[in-house]
C-alpha positions as CSV (number, residue, x, y, z in Angstrom):
1,M,19.3,86.8,28.1
2,K,17.9,89.0,30.9
3,K,20.1,87.1,33.6
4,A,23.2,87.6,31.4
5,I,22.2,91.5,31.3
6,F,21.3,91.8,34.8
7,V,25.2,89.9,35.7
8,Y,26.8,92.0,33.6
9,R,25.0,95.6,34.9
10,V,26.1,94.3,38.4
11,T,29.4,93.6,37.8
12,R,30.1,96.4,36.3
13,Q,28.6,98.3,39.1
14,C,30.6,96.5,41.3
15,I,33.7,97.5,39.4
16,L,32.7,101.2,39.1
17,L,31.7,101.1,43.0
18,S,35.0,100.0,44.2
19,G,37.1,102.2,41.7
20,L,35.7,105.0,43.8
21,M,36.0,104.0,47.1
22,G,39.8,103.4,45.9
23,A,39.8,106.7,45.0
24,C,37.7,108.2,47.9
25,V,39.9,106.3,50.6
26,G,43.2,108.1,49.2
27,V,45.4,105.2,49.1
28,T,49.0,106.5,49.2
29,P,52.1,104.3,48.9
30,D,53.9,103.7,52.6
31,N,56.9,106.2,52.4
32,S,57.2,105.5,56.1
33,R,60.7,103.1,55.1
34,T,62.0,105.6,52.8
35,R,61.7,108.0,55.9
36,L,63.4,105.8,58.4
37,A,66.5,105.0,56.0
38,S,66.8,109.1,55.2
39,V,67.3,109.6,59.4
40,L,69.3,106.6,59.5
41,R,71.4,108.1,57.2
42,D,71.6,111.7,58.5
43,S,72.4,110.1,61.7
44,L,75.2,107.3,60.7
45,G,76.3,109.3,57.5
46,A,76.1,108.3,53.9
47,A,78.7,105.7,53.7
48,A,76.5,103.6,55.6
49,D,74.2,103.4,52.8
50,P,70.8,102.1,54.9
51,Q,68.0,100.3,53.2
52,V,64.8,99.6,55.1
53,A,62.8,96.7,53.8
54,F,60.6,94.0,55.1
55,A,62.3,90.6,56.2
56,K,59.2,88.5,55.8
57,D,56.2,90.6,56.4
58,P,55.3,94.2,57.5
59,T,55.8,93.2,61.1
60,H,59.4,92.2,60.4
61,L,61.6,95.3,59.7
62,L,65.0,95.0,58.1
63,V,67.8,97.5,58.2
64,Q,70.8,97.0,56.3
65,L,74.0,98.6,56.3
66,A,77.2,99.1,54.4
67,T,80.3,97.7,56.4
68,V,82.6,100.0,55.0
69,A,81.2,102.8,57.5
70,F,82.0,101.0,60.3
71,P,85.1,99.8,61.8
72,T,86.2,96.5,62.5
73,V,85.4,95.6,66.1
74,S,84.6,92.7,68.2
75,E,81.1,90.5,67.6
76,S,79.9,91.9,71.1
77,E,80.6,95.3,70.1
78,L,79.0,94.7,66.8
79,S,75.6,93.5,68.4
80,D,75.7,96.2,70.8
81,E,75.8,98.9,68.0
82,A,73.4,96.7,66.2
83,K,70.9,96.9,68.9
84,S,71.5,100.4,69.1
85,I,70.7,101.2,65.9
86,G,67.7,98.7,65.9
87,G,66.2,100.6,68.7
88,F,67.1,104.1,66.9
89,A,65.1,102.3,63.8
90,F,62.1,101.5,65.7
91,K,61.9,104.6,67.7
92,H,61.9,106.6,64.2
93,Y,59.5,104.2,62.2
94,E,56.5,105.5,61.8
95,R,54.6,102.7,61.9
96,A,56.4,101.2,64.6
97,N,52.7,99.6,66.6
98,E,52.9,97.2,63.6
99,L,56.3,95.8,64.2
100,D,57.1,92.7,66.1
101,S,60.9,92.8,65.4
102,V,63.7,94.6,64.0
103,T,66.7,92.7,62.0
104,V,69.9,94.9,61.6
105,L,72.6,93.4,59.1
106,Y,75.8,94.6,58.1
107,R,76.2,93.9,54.3
108,E,79.5,94.1,52.2
109,K,79.3,94.6,48.3
110,V,81.3,91.5,46.8
111,R,80.4,93.2,43.1
112,S,77.3,94.4,41.2
113,G,73.8,92.7,42.7
114,V,76.2,90.5,45.2
115,W,76.4,91.4,48.9
116,W,78.4,89.5,51.8
117,I,76.2,89.8,55.0
118,R,79.1,90.1,57.8
119,H,76.7,90.4,60.9
120,E,73.2,89.8,61.4
121,R,71.0,90.4,64.4
122,T,67.0,90.3,64.9
123,F,65.9,91.8,68.3
124,A,62.1,91.5,69.8
125,V,60.3,94.7,69.9
126,G,60.5,94.7,73.5
127,E,64.3,94.6,73.4
128,L,64.2,97.4,71.9
129,R,61.8,99.9,73.7
130,C,64.9,101.2,75.7
131,C,67.2,101.9,73.1
132,S,66.2,105.2,71.3
133,A,69.4,106.8,70.6
134,I,72.3,105.7,68.5
135,H,75.1,105.3,70.9
136,L,78.0,103.9,69.1
137,P,81.4,104.2,70.8
138,A,83.1,102.0,68.0
139,I,81.7,104.3,65.3
140,T,82.4,107.8,66.7
141,E,86.3,107.0,67.5
142,Y,86.5,105.5,64.3
143,M,85.2,108.7,62.2
144,R,87.2,110.8,64.9
145,G,90.4,109.3,63.2
146,H,89.1,110.0,59.5
Protein backbone atom coordinates (compact mmCIF):
# COMPACT_ATOMS: atom_id res chain seq x y z
CA MET A 1 0.00 0.00 0.00
CA LYS A 2 2.79 2.43 0.80
CA LYS A 3 4.14 2.12 -2.74
CA ALA A 4 0.79 3.05 -4.30
CA ILE A 5 0.44 6.11 -2.04
CA PHE A 6 3.97 7.27 -2.93
CA VAL A 7 3.27 7.02 -6.67
CA TYR A 8 0.01 8.92 -6.22
CA ARG A 9 1.72 11.74 -4.33
CA VAL A 10 4.55 12.02 -6.86
CA THR A 11 2.12 12.06 -9.78
CA ARG A 12 -0.06 14.68 -8.11
CA GLN A 13 2.99 16.85 -7.40
CA CYS A 14 4.21 16.52 -10.98
CA ILE A 15 0.82 17.55 -12.34
CA LEU A 16 0.70 20.52 -9.98
CA LEU A 17 4.26 21.53 -10.91
CA SER A 18 3.60 21.30 -14.65
CA GLY A 19 0.45 23.38 -14.22
CA LEU A 20 2.35 26.06 -12.37
CA MET A 21 5.12 26.09 -14.97
CA GLY A 22 2.58 26.68 -17.73
CA ALA A 23 1.02 29.54 -15.78
CA CYS A 24 4.40 31.13 -15.04
CA VAL A 25 5.63 30.88 -18.60
CA GLY A 26 2.55 32.80 -19.75
CA VAL A 27 1.71 30.65 -22.76
CA THR A 28 -0.35 32.74 -25.15
CA PRO A 29 -1.75 31.82 -28.54
CA ASP A 30 0.35 32.90 -31.52
CA ASN A 31 -1.37 35.81 -33.22
CA SER A 32 1.41 36.53 -35.70
CA ARG A 33 -0.54 34.98 -38.60
CA THR A 34 -3.61 37.06 -37.74
CA ARG A 35 -1.54 40.23 -37.64
CA LEU A 36 0.08 39.36 -40.99
CA ALA A 37 -3.36 38.81 -42.56
CA SER A 38 -4.37 42.25 -41.29
CA VAL A 39 -1.28 43.90 -42.80
CA LEU A 40 -1.93 42.14 -46.11
CA ARG A 41 -5.58 43.24 -46.02
CA ASP A 42 -4.49 46.85 -45.45
CA SER A 43 -2.03 46.65 -48.36
CA LEU A 44 -4.05 44.64 -50.89
CA GLY A 45 -7.58 45.64 -49.95
CA ALA A 46 -10.42 43.79 -48.27
CA ALA A 47 -11.48 42.11 -51.53
CA ALA A 48 -8.23 40.10 -51.51
CA ASP A 49 -9.50 38.42 -48.32
CA PRO A 50 -6.03 37.28 -47.22
CA GLN A 51 -5.89 34.18 -45.05
CA VAL A 52 -2.61 33.09 -43.46
CA ALA A 53 -2.00 29.51 -42.33
CA PHE A 54 0.71 26.86 -42.34
CA ALA A 55 1.04 24.59 -45.36
CA LYS A 56 2.77 21.60 -43.74
CA ASP A 57 4.16 22.79 -40.45
CA PRO A 58 5.16 26.13 -38.88
CA THR A 59 8.14 26.44 -41.25
CA HIS A 60 5.94 26.67 -44.37
CA LEU A 61 3.72 29.76 -44.40
CA LEU A 62 0.64 29.70 -46.65
CA VAL A 63 -0.91 32.96 -47.89
CA GLN A 64 -4.31 32.51 -49.54
CA LEU A 65 -5.87 35.30 -51.59
CA ALA A 66 -9.24 35.68 -53.32
CA THR A 67 -8.92 35.94 -57.10
CA VAL A 68 -11.70 38.54 -57.34
CA ALA A 69 -9.26 41.20 -56.13
CA PHE A 70 -6.81 40.49 -58.93
CA PRO A 71 -7.22 41.09 -62.64
CA THR A 72 -6.76 38.37 -65.21
CA VAL A 73 -3.10 38.50 -66.20
CA SER A 74 -0.59 36.16 -67.77
CA GLU A 75 0.85 33.29 -65.77
CA SER A 76 4.27 34.96 -65.59
CA GLU A 77 2.78 38.23 -64.27
CA LEU A 78 0.81 36.27 -61.70
CA SER A 79 3.99 34.48 -60.60
CA ASP A 80 5.79 37.82 -60.25
CA GLU A 81 2.92 39.20 -58.18
CA ALA A 82 2.90 36.07 -56.02
CA LYS A 83 6.63 36.49 -55.37
CA SER A 84 6.11 40.13 -54.46
CA ILE A 85 3.31 39.22 -52.05
CA GLY A 86 5.37 36.34 -50.64
CA GLY A 87 8.30 38.69 -50.01
CA PHE A 88 6.04 41.22 -48.35
CA ALA A 89 4.52 38.52 -46.16
CA PHE A 90 7.98 37.22 -45.24
CA LYS A 91 9.16 40.70 -44.25
CA HIS A 92 6.09 41.42 -42.14
CA TYR A 93 5.71 38.02 -40.49
CA GLU A 94 6.92 38.31 -36.89
CA ARG A 95 8.34 34.79 -36.86
CA ALA A 96 10.01 34.92 -40.28
CA ASN A 97 13.27 33.59 -38.86
CA GLU A 98 11.47 30.23 -38.34
CA LEU A 99 10.34 29.90 -41.98
CA ASP A 100 11.75 27.74 -44.77
CA SER A 101 9.24 28.78 -47.44
CA VAL A 102 6.17 30.85 -48.26
CA THR A 103 3.40 29.63 -50.56
CA VAL A 104 1.04 32.12 -52.18
CA LEU A 105 -2.14 30.81 -53.72
CA TYR A 106 -5.05 32.49 -55.43
CA ARG A 107 -8.41 30.87 -54.71
CA GLU A 108 -11.87 31.30 -56.16
CA LYS A 109 -14.99 30.34 -54.25
CA VAL A 110 -17.04 27.73 -56.09
CA ARG A 111 -19.67 27.30 -53.38
CA SER A 112 -19.81 27.35 -49.61
CA GLY A 113 -16.72 25.59 -48.27
CA VAL A 114 -15.35 24.72 -51.73
CA TRP A 115 -12.50 26.66 -53.35
CA TRP A 116 -10.82 26.35 -56.71
CA ILE A 117 -7.10 27.11 -56.62
CA ARG A 118 -6.30 29.20 -59.68
CA HIS A 119 -2.57 29.67 -59.11
CA GLU A 120 -0.08 28.49 -56.52
CA ARG A 121 3.61 29.30 -56.13
CA THR A 122 6.02 28.31 -53.36
CA PHE A 123 9.16 30.32 -52.71
CA ALA A 124 12.15 29.40 -50.59
CA VAL A 125 13.02 32.04 -48.01
CA GLY A 126 16.24 32.83 -49.89
CA GLU A 127 14.21 33.92 -52.94
CA LEU A 128 12.14 36.32 -50.86
CA ARG A 129 14.79 38.21 -48.92
CA CYS A 130 15.06 40.80 -51.70
CA CYS A 131 11.32 41.42 -51.99
CA SER A 132 10.05 43.61 -49.18
CA ALA A 133 7.47 45.81 -50.86
CA ILE A 134 4.38 44.78 -52.77
CA HIS A 135 4.86 45.88 -56.34
CA LEU A 136 1.82 44.83 -58.27
CA PRO A 137 1.56 46.82 -61.50
CA ALA A 138 -1.34 44.77 -62.89
CA ILE A 139 -3.37 45.18 -59.71
CA THR A 140 -2.60 48.89 -59.49
CA GLU A 141 -3.81 49.47 -63.04
CA TYR A 142 -6.87 47.30 -62.42
CA MET A 143 -7.82 49.20 -59.26
CA ARG A 144 -7.45 52.57 -60.99
CA GLY A 145 -10.05 51.50 -63.54
CA HIS A 146 -12.57 50.41 -60.89
